[in-house]
DSSP file (Angstrom, degrees, kcal/mol; ACC not computed):
  #  RESIDUE AA STRUCTURE BP1 BP2  ACC     N-H-->O    O-->H-N    N-H-->O    O-->H-N    TCO  KAPPA ALPHA  PHI   PSI    X-CA   Y-CA   Z-CA
    1    1 A M     >        0   0    0      0, 0.0     4,-1.2     0, 0.0     3,-0.2   0.000 360.0 360.0 360.0 -42.4  106.1   -8.6 -202.9
    2    2 A I  H  >  +     0   0    0      1,-0.2     4,-1.9     2,-0.2     3,-0.2   0.881 360.0  59.4 -65.0 -36.7  106.7   -8.7 -206.7
    3    3 A A  H  > S+     0   0    0      1,-0.2     4,-2.5     2,-0.2    -1,-0.2   0.877  98.9  57.9 -60.6 -37.1  107.3   -4.9 -206.7
    4    4 A L  H  > S+     0   0    0      1,-0.2     4,-1.9    -3,-0.2    -1,-0.2   0.910 106.2  49.0 -60.8 -41.3  110.2   -5.4 -204.3
    5    5 A G  H  X S+     0   0    0     -4,-1.2     4,-1.8    -3,-0.2    -1,-0.2   0.886 110.4  50.8 -65.6 -37.7  111.9   -7.8 -206.7
    6    6 A L  H  X S+     0   0    0     -4,-1.9     4,-3.4     1,-0.2    -2,-0.2   0.889 107.3  53.8 -66.7 -38.7  111.4   -5.3 -209.5
    7    7 A I  H  < S+     0   0    0     -4,-2.5    -1,-0.2     1,-0.2     7,-0.2   0.904 108.6  49.0 -62.2 -41.5  112.9   -2.5 -207.5
    8    8 A R  H  < S+     0   0    0     -4,-1.9     3,-0.3     1,-0.2    -1,-0.2   0.875 116.9  41.8 -66.8 -36.2  116.1   -4.6 -206.8
    9    9 A E  H  < S+     0   0    0     -4,-1.8     2,-0.7     1,-0.3    -2,-0.2   0.907 123.4  37.2 -77.5 -42.4  116.4   -5.5 -210.5
   10   10 A N    ><  +     0   0    0     -4,-3.4     3,-1.6    -5,-0.2    -1,-0.3  -0.767  63.0 172.2-112.9  85.3  115.6   -2.0 -211.8
   11   11 A K  G >  S+     0   0    0     -2,-0.7     3,-1.3    -3,-0.3     4,-0.4   0.761  75.8  69.4 -63.8 -23.2  117.1    0.5 -209.4
   12   12 A G  G 3  S+     0   0    0      1,-0.3     4,-0.3     2,-0.1     3,-0.3   0.789  99.9  47.6 -64.8 -26.3  116.2    3.3 -211.8
   13   13 A L  G <> S+     0   0    0     -3,-1.6     4,-3.0    -7,-0.2     5,-0.3   0.399  82.5  99.9 -94.6   3.6  112.5    2.7 -210.9
   14   14 A T  H <> S+     0   0    0     -3,-1.3     4,-2.8     1,-0.2     5,-0.2   0.925  83.1  47.3 -55.4 -48.0  113.1    2.7 -207.2
   15   15 A I  H  > S+     0   0    0     -4,-0.4     4,-2.3    -3,-0.3    -1,-0.2   0.923 113.6  47.8 -60.7 -45.0  112.0    6.3 -206.7
   16   16 A S  H  > S+     0   0    0     -4,-0.3     4,-2.3     1,-0.2    -1,-0.2   0.931 113.9  46.7 -62.3 -46.3  108.9    5.8 -208.8
   17   17 A E  H  X S+     0   0    0     -4,-3.0     4,-2.8     1,-0.2    -1,-0.2   0.908 111.4  51.0 -63.3 -41.9  108.0    2.6 -207.0
   18   18 A M  H  X S+     0   0    0     -4,-2.8     4,-2.5    -5,-0.3    -1,-0.2   0.889 109.4  51.3 -64.7 -38.7  108.6    4.1 -203.6
   19   19 A S  H  X S+     0   0    0     -4,-2.3     4,-2.2    -5,-0.2    -1,-0.2   0.933 111.9  46.6 -62.7 -45.2  106.3    7.1 -204.5
   20   20 A L  H  X S+     0   0    0     -4,-2.3     4,-2.4     1,-0.2    -2,-0.2   0.923 113.6  47.9 -61.6 -45.3  103.5    4.7 -205.6
   21   21 A K  H  X S+     0   0    0     -4,-2.8     4,-2.9     1,-0.2    -1,-0.2   0.886 110.1  52.8 -65.9 -37.7  103.9    2.6 -202.5
   22   22 A T  H  X S+     0   0    0     -4,-2.5     4,-2.6     2,-0.2    -1,-0.2   0.930 109.9  48.0 -62.3 -44.7  103.9    5.7 -200.3
   23   23 A N  H  X S+     0   0    0     -4,-2.2     4,-2.1     1,-0.2    -2,-0.2   0.919 113.6  47.5 -62.0 -43.5  100.6    6.9 -201.9
   24   24 A V  H  X S+     0   0    0     -4,-2.4     4,-2.3     1,-0.2    -2,-0.2   0.921 112.1  49.8 -64.0 -43.4   99.1    3.5 -201.4
   25   25 A T  H  X S+     0   0    0     -4,-2.9     4,-2.3     1,-0.2    -2,-0.2   0.916 110.0  50.4 -63.1 -43.1  100.2    3.3 -197.8
   26   26 A L  H  X S+     0   0    0     -4,-2.6     4,-2.2     1,-0.2    -1,-0.2   0.910 110.4  50.5 -61.3 -42.1   98.8    6.8 -197.0
   27   27 A Q  H  X S+     0   0    0     -4,-2.1     4,-1.7     1,-0.2    -1,-0.2   0.898 109.1  51.3 -61.9 -40.8   95.5    5.8 -198.6
   28   28 A L  H  < S+     0   0    0     -4,-2.3    -1,-0.2     1,-0.2    -2,-0.2   0.909 111.0  47.7 -64.1 -41.5   95.4    2.7 -196.5
   29   29 A F  H  < S+     0   0    0     -4,-2.3    -1,-0.2     1,-0.2    -2,-0.2   0.859 106.7  57.3 -68.4 -34.5   96.1    4.7 -193.3
   30   30 A K  H  <        0   0    0     -4,-2.2    -1,-0.2     1,-0.3    -2,-0.2   0.878 360.0 360.0 -64.1 -36.0   93.4    7.2 -194.2
   31   31 A N     <        0   0    0     -4,-1.7    -1,-0.3    -5,-0.2    -2,-0.2   0.466 360.0 360.0 -81.6 360.0   90.8    4.3 -194.4
């Protein structure tokens, strides 16, 4: 939830945050 706020404030980090979230989501689905 906090990450979403950071993405809105720092749009430059949006791509990095999305990549991290995607990796985490994929790991969760694998388990």
